[in-house]
N, C-alpha and C positions, 0 to 999 in steps of 0.2 A: 786458189786465189791468193794473191798477194795480200799480206796483213793490212797494209795501208789502204788498199782498195776496199777491203772488207770494212774497215772503220768508216770510210766514206759512205759505203752502202748502208751501214748501220745508222749513221747520223741522218742520212736522207730518209730512211724508213721511219725513224722517230719523228722527224719534221713532218712527213706526210701523214702520220697518224695523230700527232699531238699539236701540230702547228709550229710556228717558229719559236725557237728558244728565247727566253727572256733574261738569260744570264748563264754564265758558265765559269768553271774553274778547272784548273789542271793540277794533277797530283802526280808526283813521280817519287820512286824510291830507288835507292842505289841498286843497280843491276836489273831494273825493270823498265819497260816502256811506259810512256806517259799514259795516264788515265784521265780522260775528260769527264766531268760531271756537268750535265746540262739541266737547267731549270726551265720548266714549261709552265706558264700560268703566272698568276692565278687565273682560273677560269671563272665563269659567271657564278659558280657555287663556292668560290673561294679556295678550290683545290689547286694545289701545286704538285707537279710531278717532277721528280728528280731522276735522271737516267744516266747511267754510265755509258761511256763510249771508249773502247780500247781494251776492255777485259777480254773480248772475243778474239783479239789478235792471235792469241796462242790457245790451243786446245788445253783444257784442264786435264791433268793426269796425276793421280795420286801415287803412281808407281814410278820406278826408275826405268821402266821399259820404254825406251825411246820410240819403239815401233807402235806402241799403243796410242791411238789418238782419241782423246776424250772429248766430251762435249764442249761447245763454245757457248758462252752466255754473256749477257749484260744484265745489270740490276736496275730495278725500277721501284721507287718509293713514292707513294701518294699520301699527301698530308694536307690538312686544312691550314692555310696560312703559309707565309714565307718563313722558312727556317734555314737560312743559307749556311749556318755553321755545320749543317749536315754534309755539305759538299766534300769537305776533307775526309770525313769519316766514311762516306760512301766510297770515295776513292781508295781508302785503306782496305775496305772490304773487297772491292773489285780487284785489288792487287794481291789479295791473300792467296789465290791459286798459284801465282808466280813466285811469291815470297815464301809461302809456307807449304806449298804443294797440296793445298786443299782442292777437293772437287766439290763445288757447291751445287747441290741438287735439291729439288723440292722436298720439304719436310725437314731439312737441316736447320739447326739453330746456330746462329752466329752471335757471339757475345763480344761486345766492344770493350767492356771494362770501363766505360765512361758513357755519359748520356749521348744518345744519338745526335742531339743538337743541344746547344747551350741552354740550360735551364729546363731541359726535358726530363721526363720521368722514366723514359725507356732506354735501356742500355743493351738490349739484344733485339734480334729480329728472327722471325721464322720465315724461311724461304717458301713462298707459295708456288702453286702450279703455273706453268707458263701457258701462253695462248689466250690470255684474257684481254686486258686493255690494249696491249700492243701485240698484235699477232706475230708469231715467230717467223723468221726468215728461214730459208732452206738450211742454212748452216748455223744459225744463231737462235738461241732461246732467249726470251726476255722474262727474267724471273722476278716476280713481285716480292717485295720485302714487307713483312707485317710486323710492326713494332711490338715488342714484348717487354713487360715489366720484369724485374728480377725474379719475383715469385712465380710468374707465368713461365719464364724460361726454366726454372728449376722443376716445376710441375711437368712441363713438356718433356724434360729429360727422363722422368720416371714413367709417365703415362703415354708419351708419344705425341706426335704432331696432330694426328687425326683427333685424338681425344681433346686436345686444346682447341682445335678449330670447332669441334662440336660444342664446347662450352661457350665459345665466342658467339656462335650462331644461336644457340638456345637462349642466350641472354641479350641478344640483339646488339652486340658490341659494334660500335662504329670505329673500326681500326684506323680510320683516317683522322680521327679526332686527337689532336696532340695533348688534350687535357683529360682524356677519358680515364675513368677509374679502372683499376685492376679488376679483372673478371673474378667473380666469386668461385673459389676453388674448393670450397668445403663440400 
């Protein structure tokens, strides 16, 4: 499938699942295709979804083997309230496979080195399992991003994604709360 046709299909799928977008931004980096980040919401519960469109144009491949076709994915962040400064940062994360050769998969930790949104306390994300809020397309996975505080990201590097997710669940952590406290790691 043509990459531009795929992005049209991805956007149509997002709209059919989440409703019409309420805002968008485009990000491009030298030598890469444009990444759009769409905002959906807020919904009746105050949740806003941010989704990338364009990351899936090119399969992710961490190797120099041009015959190996890796997965195609888009990123999805759900947070309470509007935090539009996240748009550029999500675009940067979505461009990282093309720019840095990363293959973004469930369980991966991605560190931004700056707050996810202006004034936020989270500077990293844990990549969750696909197939949740936005069902996958045949060729594209929609990977949820779960905000992590710096100590949570460091703890995850030592103990693994599953252990951190178990902590979050055991303590009833609302990962969509932009003001949530860091989970107890002791």
